N, C-alpha and C positions, 0 to 999 in steps of 0.2 A: 529768754536766760535772763536776768541781772549779777550782775557785778557791785556791788553796793556800796563797798567800804577796802582800805586797801588790804586789811585783815583778809578779806575772802580772795582779791585778784592777788596775794602772794601766795596763801594756800592754792589758789587751783593753778599756778605754774611748775610751783617746788610738786603734786602732784603731777603735772605733766610731763616734769623734767628727770620725776621718778621713776615713770616706767620705765622715758625711752633710753635714761640712761644706765637700768638695769638688761637691755631687750645689746647694749652699744655691751656694753664689759660681757654679755657672754658672747656674743659675736665673738669680740674681740678675745679669750680664753679659746673661742674651738680652733680660731684662723692660729691660734699660738700651735698650735697639738702637732707635733711631727707629722701627723696619716695625712692630716687635712693636705689636699691639691689647688689647684689653680682654678678647677671648675668651684671650689666650697667659697673661693677668696672674691671668686669675679659675684657670687651672689651673695654674698658677704657686702660687698661696694655699693650693690645695690639699694640695700638696706639704711646702710647705713647715708646713702645719699633720702632717702626717703624719710627716714630720719629728722635729719637735717631741715626737708622742707617743711616737713609737717609741724614740727615745734618750730620754726618761721613763722608760719600761716596759724598757729594754732595759737599761739601765744600773743602775735599782731592780732588778734581777732577779737579775742580775751580784751585785749586792753582797749578796743575800741568800743567794745560791751561796758566795760570799765570807764571810760568818757560819757559815753551818752546815757550810763545811767545816776551822774553828776545831776542835780536842780542847777540845771545852765544852758540859759540858753544859745539858741546856735550860734547868735552874732556873738554872744561871748565866746566866743569856742575858735581857736587860732582857722588859722585858710584851709588845713589837709584833710582838717577834723572835716569844717565842712563839705570840701570836695567830694568825701567817705561819701555823705548823707547824701546830697543831690546827683551822685554819681546815675544811678541808675536814668535820672533826667536827665540826665546831660546826655549818653549815649542815644534814648529816641531823636537829639538836636543829631546825631551827631549822624546817625540813619536817617534825616529827614532833616538838613538842613534846611529850612527856607527861612525865613522873615517872622513868618504867625507861628511857630514852631519856637523860636528862640525865644521871642517875645511871651511866649505860654510858660518860656523855662523862667525870665527874668523877673515874672509873675507871684510862680512859686515862691521863686526864693525871697521875691523882696514882702511875701503873706507870709510864710513861716522863721522870717531871722529873729525874730522876739519869741519864737515858741520854745519848748525844753523837745531835746532827741524821740522822734515816736517811731523808728524805724528800728525792729528785729533780727537778730541775726540768723540768718537761714544758711544752714549750715552743708550749703551741697555746691558743687563744682561749677564756676560761675557766677554766683549770686550773693558768696560772703562779701562784706566788705573791704576785704584785702584778699586777693586771691595770688597765688604764686607761679597761676598757668601750666605744673607741675615742670617746670623749667625755669628753676631762682640761680642766677647766672649774679654778676657784683649789681648790672643796672638794676634789676629789680627789684634786688638789696636797697638798693640805695634808695630807690623811689621808695620803699615803702617807709625807709629810714627818717628819709625827708618830711615826707608825708602825713608823719605819729611825730612832727619833731624830736624824735630821740636824743640824744644828748649821746649822740657813738660816729664812731668813724670805723669802720673795712676797710679805706681802701687801700694800708697795708696787704692785706688778703686779695688783692682783686683777681691778680694772676693765680695764686692758685684757685681759686672759688673757681672760676673761667676754667683754667690748663687743666685741670686736679683735680678737680672734683667734677663740674659739672660736667667734661668733655669726657671723662674716663667713663662717667656713667651712662651715657647719652653714648656709646660706644657699646658698651658690653648691653644695654637696654636695646639695641637697634640689631644686634647680631655680629657685631661686627668684631675682630678678634682685641683681644686690649687685654695683656698680660697683668696682674697684679701678683706679686707678694706681698709676702709678709713684713719688708719693712716701706712700701707703702699703704700697704692696712696696715699694720698700727699709726705710723703718722698722721694715716686718713682719724681713724681715731681720734687720736690726740688735737687736732683741729677743730674737728666736729662739735665735742665736749667741749674748747675752750670757744669757738664761735655760739655756741648755745645758752654759754656761761656770761658769757661780757651780753648778748641781746637782754637775755633774763635779768638781766642785773639796770640795764640802760633804760627797760622798761619801766621797772619797781622806784630811778632815780625819778625817771619824767613823774610817774601815779603820785611823788611823795611828796612833789615839791610844783605841782599843778602846771606844768610847760602847758598844756593842750589848753591854759585859759589865753584868752588874744591881750590880756591885761602883766602874765608872764610876760610879756617882751618891753614891758617900763622899766 
């Protein structure tokens, strides 16, 4: 898959946002029906979280595909994208941290730094450019933002992401008792849609201003 221009990137983000927003709105409408009970709200909360994590993962990987589709050498990309590109090789070094393995890794970097990126997206767990590890807490989200050099700061949402969104989702997913009322559900819908909008806007701003380029630091 290639994302060759800004228009294609925007179209793919819009499509991803459309079907997820539509699903979330349907969940919200149903959750606010007088006949709905706590079980439906708890199940809906899981879907809300999965929409949030799935959106961040999908858009982050789309952006990396877009950057790697530019006619730009690895040397001219900012450090975060070089790290993403070489992360599989780096994992081998971590698994076998010998001097020989490290030397081989350094040779690979030096031999490819003037090349255009050739890695393709493998859309399976653990093999994507950007992984959320089925547990998108604030620390992981902030790391993704940092690696992709996005002009975003979700620090004001840190407590809510970790305590309200993720912790409640984990309790429900692991079979623990955690009550979700309509007010909490509506608040979660509002926060999730807001953060999805902000993340997509941040990606588009970074793409349009070419923040992925090393010389954008100048």
